[in-house]
C-alpha positions as CSV (number, residue, x, y, z in Angstrom):
1,M,83.9,113.8,114.5
2,R,87.3,115.4,114.1
3,V,90.6,113.9,115.4
4,C,93.6,116.2,115.4
5,V,97.2,114.8,115.4
6,S,100.4,116.3,114.2
7,I,103.4,115.4,112.1
8,G,106.3,117.7,112.4
9,S,104.9,121.1,112.9
10,S,101.8,120.6,110.8
11,P,98.5,119.7,112.5
12,L,96.2,117.2,110.6
13,C,92.5,117.4,111.5
14,Y,90.9,114.2,110.4
15,R,87.3,114.4,109.5
16,H,84.8,111.7,108.5
17,Q,84.2,112.2,104.8
18,R,84.1,110.6,101.4
19,V,87.1,111.5,99.3
20,K,88.0,110.6,95.7
21,I,91.8,110.6,95.2
22,A,93.5,110.3,91.8
23,T,97.0,110.0,90.4
24,F,97.8,111.1,86.9
25,N,101.1,111.2,85.1
26,I,100.2,114.1,82.8
27,N,103.5,113.9,80.7
28,G,103.7,117.7,80.2
29,V,101.1,119.8,82.1
30,N,101.1,122.7,79.7
31,K,101.3,120.6,76.5
32,R,98.3,118.6,77.8
33,L,96.5,121.2,79.7
34,A,93.3,120.8,77.7
35,N,93.3,117.1,78.4
36,L,93.8,117.7,82.2
37,L,91.1,120.3,82.4
38,A,88.6,118.1,80.5
39,W,89.3,115.2,82.7
40,L,89.0,117.3,85.9
41,A,85.7,118.6,84.8
42,C,84.4,115.1,84.0
43,A,85.9,113.1,86.8
44,R,85.7,115.7,89.6
45,P,88.3,114.1,91.9
46,D,88.7,115.7,95.3
47,V,92.5,115.3,95.3
48,V,94.8,114.8,92.3
49,C,98.5,113.9,92.4
50,L,100.2,114.9,89.2
51,Q,103.6,113.7,87.9
52,E,105.9,114.7,85.0
53,L,104.8,118.3,84.9
54,K,107.8,119.0,82.6
55,S,107.4,122.7,83.6
56,E,109.6,125.0,85.6
57,Q,108.1,126.4,88.8
58,G,106.8,129.7,87.4
59,A,105.2,128.0,84.4
60,F,102.7,125.8,86.2
61,P,99.2,126.7,84.9
62,V,97.8,127.6,88.3
63,A,95.2,130.1,87.0
64,A,93.6,127.5,84.8
65,V,93.5,124.9,87.6
66,R,92.0,127.5,90.0
67,A,89.3,128.4,87.5
68,L,88.0,124.9,87.9
69,G,88.0,125.2,91.7
70,Y,91.3,123.5,92.6
71,G,93.9,124.8,94.9
72,A,97.4,123.6,94.1
73,V,100.9,123.1,95.4
74,W,103.7,122.0,93.0
75,Q,107.4,121.5,92.6
76,G,108.5,122.2,89.0
77,E,111.6,121.4,87.0
78,R,112.4,122.7,83.6
79,S,111.8,120.1,80.9
80,W,111.7,117.1,83.2
81,N,110.0,115.5,86.2
82,G,107.8,117.8,88.4
83,V,105.0,116.9,90.8
84,A,101.9,118.6,92.1
85,I,98.9,118.1,94.4
86,L,95.5,119.6,93.5
87,A,92.6,119.8,95.9
88,R,89.0,120.7,95.0
89,D,87.5,123.7,96.9
90,C,90.5,124.1,99.2
91,D,94.2,124.8,99.2
92,P,96.6,122.0,100.1
93,I,98.8,122.8,103.0
94,L,102.4,122.1,101.9
95,T,104.3,119.9,104.4
96,R,107.3,118.8,102.3
97,A,108.6,119.7,98.8
98,T,111.5,117.2,98.6
99,L,112.1,113.6,99.6
100,P,114.5,113.5,102.6
101,G,117.7,111.6,102.6
102,N,119.8,113.4,99.9
103,P,119.8,117.3,100.2
104,D,121.9,117.4,97.0
105,D,119.3,115.7,94.8
106,P,117.9,118.5,92.5
107,Q,115.2,116.4,90.8
108,A,111.6,117.4,91.5
109,R,110.0,114.0,92.2
110,Y,108.2,114.3,95.6
111,I,105.8,116.7,97.2
112,E,103.6,116.3,100.3
113,A,100.6,118.2,101.6
114,A,97.7,118.0,104.1
115,V,94.3,118.0,102.5
116,N,91.2,117.9,104.7
117,G,93.0,115.9,107.4
118,I,94.8,113.4,105.1
119,L,98.5,113.6,104.4
120,I,98.9,113.2,100.6
121,A,102.2,112.5,98.8
122,S,102.6,112.8,95.0
123,L,105.7,111.0,93.9
124,Y,107.5,110.2,90.6
125,L,110.1,107.4,91.0
126,P,113.0,107.4,88.6
127,N,112.6,105.2,85.6
128,G,116.0,103.6,86.0
129,N,116.8,102.7,82.4
130,P,119.2,101.6,81.1
131,Q,120.1,99.0,83.6
132,P,122.5,98.1,85.0
133,G,124.1,101.5,85.4
134,P,124.0,104.8,87.3
135,K,120.3,105.5,86.4
136,F,119.2,102.2,87.9
137,D,121.4,102.8,90.9
138,Y,119.7,106.2,91.4
139,K,116.3,104.5,91.1
140,L,117.1,102.1,93.9
141,A,118.7,104.7,96.1
142,W,115.6,106.9,95.6
143,F,113.4,104.0,96.4
144,D,115.4,103.3,99.6
145,R,114.9,107.0,100.7
146,L,111.1,106.6,100.0
147,I,111.0,103.4,102.1
148,R,112.7,105.2,105.0
149,H,110.4,108.2,104.8
150,A,107.3,106.1,104.4
151,A,108.3,104.2,107.6
152,H,108.4,107.6,109.4
153,L,105.0,108.5,108.1
154,M,103.6,105.1,109.1
155,S,105.0,105.4,112.6
156,A,103.3,108.8,113.0
157,G,99.9,107.1,113.0
158,V,98.2,109.6,110.7
159,P,96.1,108.9,107.6
160,V,98.5,109.0,104.6
161,I,98.2,108.3,100.9
162,L,101.3,107.7,98.7
163,A,100.2,108.2,95.1
164,G,102.1,108.4,91.9
165,D,104.0,106.9,89.1
166,Y,106.3,104.4,90.9
167,N,107.9,103.2,87.6
168,V,107.5,99.6,88.9
169,V,105.5,96.8,87.5
170,P,104.8,94.9,90.8
171,T,104.1,91.4,89.5
172,P,103.9,89.6,86.1
173,Q,100.1,90.1,86.0
174,D,100.7,93.8,85.9
175,I,102.1,93.8,82.4
176,Y,101.0,92.4,79.1
177,P,102.6,89.1,78.1
178,T,106.0,89.8,76.6
179,R,109.7,88.9,76.8
180,S,110.8,92.1,75.0
181,L,111.1,94.0,78.3
182,D,113.0,91.4,80.3
183,R,115.9,93.8,80.9
184,N,113.7,96.8,81.5
185,A,114.3,98.5,84.9
186,L,110.5,98.6,85.6
187,I,110.3,94.8,86.1
188,Q,113.7,93.9,87.6
189,P,113.7,91.8,90.7
190,A,115.3,94.6,92.7
191,S,112.6,97.1,91.7
192,R,109.8,94.7,92.6
193,Q,111.5,93.8,95.9
194,A,111.7,97.4,96.8
195,F,108.0,97.9,96.1
196,Q,107.2,94.8,98.2
197,Q,109.4,96.1,101.0
198,L,107.4,99.3,101.0
199,L,104.1,97.4,101.2
200,A,105.4,95.3,104.0
201,Q,105.4,98.3,106.3
202,G,101.6,98.1,106.2
203,W,100.5,100.1,103.1
204,T,97.6,98.8,101.0
205,D,98.0,98.7,97.3
206,S,94.4,100.0,96.9
207,L,93.6,99.2,93.3
208,R,95.0,95.7,93.4
209,S,93.1,95.1,96.7
210,L,89.9,96.0,94.9
211,Q,90.7,93.9,91.8
212,P,93.0,91.1,92.9
213,E,93.2,89.4,89.5
214,G,93.6,90.6,85.9
215,P,94.9,93.6,84.1
216,L,94.9,97.1,85.6
217,W,96.9,98.9,83.0
218,T,97.6,102.6,83.7
219,F,100.3,103.0,81.0
220,W,100.5,102.3,77.3
221,D,103.7,103.2,75.4
222,Y,103.2,105.5,72.4
223,E,105.3,103.2,70.2
224,Y,104.4,99.9,68.5
225,N,100.6,100.6,68.7
226,R,100.6,99.4,72.3
227,W,97.5,101.5,73.1
228,Q,95.6,100.1,70.1
229,A,96.6,96.6,71.0
230,D,95.9,97.1,74.7
231,K,99.5,96.1,75.6
232,G,99.8,98.0,78.8
233,M,101.3,97.8,82.3
234,R,100.5,99.0,85.8
235,L,102.9,101.7,86.9
236,D,100.7,104.1,88.8
237,H,99.8,103.1,92.4
238,I,97.8,104.6,95.3
239,L,99.0,103.3,98.6
240,L,96.9,103.8,101.7
241,S,98.0,103.7,105.4
242,P,96.0,101.5,107.8
243,Q,94.0,104.4,109.0
244,L,92.4,104.6,105.5
245,S,92.6,101.1,104.0
246,A,89.5,99.8,105.8
247,S,87.5,102.7,104.3
248,L,88.4,101.9,100.7
249,I,85.1,101.5,98.8
250,E,85.8,101.9,95.1
251,G,88.5,102.5,92.5
252,A,89.2,102.4,88.7
253,V,91.4,103.5,85.9
254,D,90.0,106.2,83.6
255,R,91.1,104.5,80.4
256,W,89.1,106.8,78.2
257,A,91.5,109.6,79.0
258,R,94.3,107.7,77.3
259,G,92.3,107.5,74.1
260,E,91.8,111.2,73.7
261,D,93.7,113.3,71.2
262,N,97.1,114.5,72.5
263,S,96.8,112.3,75.6
264,S,99.4,111.4,78.0
265,D,100.8,107.8,77.7
266,H,99.3,107.2,81.2
267,A,95.6,107.1,82.3
268,P,94.4,108.5,85.6
269,A,93.9,106.0,88.4
270,W,91.6,106.8,91.3
271,V,90.1,105.4,94.5
272,K,87.3,106.5,96.9
273,I,87.5,106.2,100.6
274,Q,84.4,106.6,102.9
275,E,85.0,107.8,106.4
């Protein structure tokens, strides 16, 4: 069965299928290309949202990605930020390369594409440190733009996935026990309230819905032996629209990827939906 709807000028043909969607802050796509390719070959996700490419537009390793069977769209930025969407055995159809709401914002933090009938967004929220200050103000303003755009996507009634590094620890159970980060932008009440405001539109926090209790770390700082001591936090989230949430069947964090040589400080997180 196929159901066709449209958002803007882009038709989305929604097919019954099983799809594995992952998000991975790669922390330098060219520096960690071998890590990315090894994980893709092992995990074989159908769709991947990448963040922190740290690569200008023309330097994205598209040939290496295509050699593994993945089409790609990406938005690069020299030395910082950068987001991409990869799709196995097909080319994502780009629908948006920036987050609406501030045409003067030059930072490459949002990209959106249709993949096999699902609208996929890869996003990289600002870190916001130090706070208070202009970086935290930018984080909250960016979050507000995301909330407004997400409401538009929700009202369109199409299957949507918002995946990426949100730079928010949603609740105290999403971080190892510590007081050392009390002033960190990742755990401030305003950051958490913005995340909850987003969820209140009807999005499902997929991994937490599958595992309601306990650690689901996706990030371990390089410093202070936090990986070795398993002092992590959950920053990477995959949010599902109501058209997909009932189809969620499985999900996990590929912790092993964080333990590889030259790894990112994030591990890939993924879910499967069955339609």
